[in-house]
C-alpha positions in Angstrom: -60.3 -50.6 55.9 -63.6 -49.2 57.2 -64.6 -48.3 60.7 -66.6 -50.8 62.8 -70.1 -49.5 63.2 -72.9 -51.1 65.2 -76.6 -50.3 64.4 -78.3 -48.7 61.6 -76.6 -49.1 58.2 -73.3 -50.5 59.6 -71.7 -53.9 59.8 -70.5 -55.9 62.8 -68.6 -58.5 60.8 -64.9 -57.6 60.8 -64.3 -59.6 57.5 -66.8 -57.3 55.7 -64.8 -54.2 56.8 -62.0 -54.9 54.4 -64.4 -54.1 51.6 -66.3 -51.2 53.1 -65.6 -47.5 53.1 -67.3 -44.5 54.8 -69.3 -42.2 52.5 -70.8 -38.8 53.4 -74.4 -38.1 52.2 -75.1 -34.4 52.3 -77.9 -32.0 51.4 -77.7 -28.2 52.0 -80.8 -26.1 51.1 -81.3 -22.3 51.0 -84.6 -20.4 50.4 -84.8 -18.6 47.1 -86.5 -15.5 48.6 -88.7 -14.3 51.4 -91.7 -16.4 52.5 -94.8 -15.1 54.2 -95.4 -17.1 57.4 -98.9 -17.0 58.9 -99.2 -16.2 62.6 -99.4 -18.8 65.4 -98.9 -21.9 63.4 -95.9 -24.0 62.6 -95.1 -23.7 58.9 -92.8 -25.9 56.9 -90.1 -23.8 55.1 -90.1 -24.5 51.4 -86.9 -24.6 49.3 -86.4 -24.4 45.5 -85.5 -27.4 43.5 -83.6 -25.6 40.7 -81.1 -23.7 42.8 -79.7 -26.2 45.3 -76.7 -24.8 47.0 -75.5 -28.5 47.4 -77.5 -31.7 46.9 -75.3 -34.2 45.1 -77.2 -37.2 46.4 -80.7 -35.9 45.4 -82.0 -35.9 48.9 -84.4 -33.0 48.0 -85.9 -34.4 44.8 -88.8 -32.7 42.9 -90.0 -36.2 42.1 -91.2 -37.4 45.4 -89.9 -40.9 46.5 -93.2 -42.0 48.1 -95.5 -41.0 45.2 -93.4 -40.6 42.1 -95.2 -37.2 41.5 -93.3 -34.1 40.7 -93.9 -31.0 42.9 -92.9 -27.4 42.6 -91.3 -25.1 45.1 -94.7 -23.7 46.0 -95.8 -27.1 47.4 -95.3 -27.9 51.1 -93.4 -31.0 50.0 -90.7 -28.6 48.7 -89.6 -28.5 52.4 -88.8 -32.2 52.7 -85.4 -33.8 52.8 -85.5 -37.6 52.2 -82.6 -39.6 53.7 -81.6 -42.6 51.6 -80.3 -44.7 54.5 -80.9 -45.6 58.2 -78.3 -43.5 59.9 -77.5 -41.0 62.6 -77.9 -37.7 60.8 -76.8 -34.2 61.7 -79.4 -31.5 61.1 -78.5 -27.8 60.9 -80.8 -24.9 60.2 -81.0 -21.1 60.2 -83.9 -18.7 60.2 -83.8 -15.0 59.6 -86.9 -12.9 60.2 -87.8 -9.4 59.1 -87.0 -6.4 61.4 -90.2 -6.1 63.5 -90.0 -2.3 63.0 -91.9 -3.0 59.8 -95.0 -4.1 61.9 -97.4 -1.9 63.9 -96.5 -2.0 67.6 -99.7 -4.0 68.5 -98.9 -6.6 65.8 -95.3 -7.4 66.8 -94.3 -10.8 67.9 -93.0 -11.7 71.4 -91.4 -14.9 70.2 -90.2 -16.8 67.2 -89.6 -20.6 67.2 -88.1 -23.3 65.0 -88.0 -27.1 65.1 -87.0 -30.2 63.2 -89.8 -32.6 62.3 -89.8 -36.2 61.1 -92.7 -36.6 58.7 -93.9 -33.0 59.0 -96.8 -33.5 56.5 -98.0 -36.8 58.2 -97.7 -38.7 54.9 -99.5 -42.0 54.4 -97.2 -45.0 55.1 -94.7 -42.9 57.1 -94.1 -42.6 60.8 -96.3 -39.7 61.6 -95.5 -36.1 62.8 -92.6 -36.2 65.3 -91.0 -32.9 66.3 -87.7 -32.4 68.1 -85.3 -29.7 69.1 -87.9 -27.0 69.3 -86.5 -23.7 70.6 -88.1 -20.2 71.0 -86.4 -16.8 71.0 -87.4 -13.2 71.6 -87.1 -11.1 68.5 -84.5 -8.3 68.3 -85.9 -4.9 69.3 -87.6 -2.9 66.6 -85.1 -1.0 64.4 -82.1 -3.1 65.3 -82.2 -5.5 62.3 -83.5 -8.9 61.5 -83.7 -11.7 64.0 -81.4 -14.6 63.0 -81.1 -17.9 64.9 -79.3 -21.1 64.1 -79.6 -24.7 65.5 -78.0 -28.1 65.1 -79.3 -31.5 66.3 -78.5 -35.2 65.7 -81.4 -37.5 64.8 -81.9 -41.0 63.5 -83.0 -40.8 59.8 -84.8 -43.3 57.7 -85.5 -43.6 53.9 -89.4 -43.7 54.3 -89.5 -40.8 56.7 -88.9 -37.3 55.3 -87.5 -34.4 57.4 -88.7 -30.8 57.6 -87.7 -27.5 59.1 -90.7 -25.6 60.6 -90.9 -22.1 61.9 -93.4 -20.2 64.0 -94.1 -16.7 65.3 -96.8 -15.2 67.6 -97.3 -11.9 65.8 -100.9 -10.9 65.0 -100.2 -10.7 61.3 -98.1 -12.7 58.8 -94.3 -12.1 59.0 -91.6 -12.4 56.4 -89.1 -15.1 56.8 -86.3 -13.4 54.9 -83.9 -16.3 54.6 -83.7 -19.9 55.8 -81.3 -22.8 55.4 -81.8 -26.5 56.2 -79.0 -29.1 56.0 -78.7 -32.9 56.6 -75.5 -34.9 56.6 -74.7 -38.5 57.6 -72.1 -41.1 57.1 -72.7 -44.7 56.0 -70.6 -47.8 55.3 -70.7 -48.6 51.6 -69.1 -51.4 49.6 -65.8 -50.3 47.8 
């Protein structure tokens, strides 16, 4: 027997529960190499389509659900995860920046930031740009290695509203984002 859920995607009818089961939907993305991030602007992190660490439910499809067009990993849309249900989702992310020793002293950043965004590209017919869980951090001192930060946040997800992971730095020159990961998971009741 399933679990009684109220709200998005669940049922409140106890008779229906005998024929329902919980199913996990999960997408785990990892960058395929370093990305150059321009200074002083939030930039969507792009993820490859051909090397998914884990995407059994096709939540990061190259064929975009809203347009039917195929995009490549160079397109900003390569940073989108598309939930397939209304549900409470768990977002997890990680950013790893270059060692700032590689930059001239005057060009070094004083902070790096990251955030989750609903509809980060402000797509037609979607809900509009809506950021949450923004956090900023001081980079590690020069010569002590890369700056790596993680985050986790729960958020209501919807099929017509893509999600993105955006990063930012205040250096005077572009910086290398050496590695990033972006994950979504959520549970829904589905018929047996």
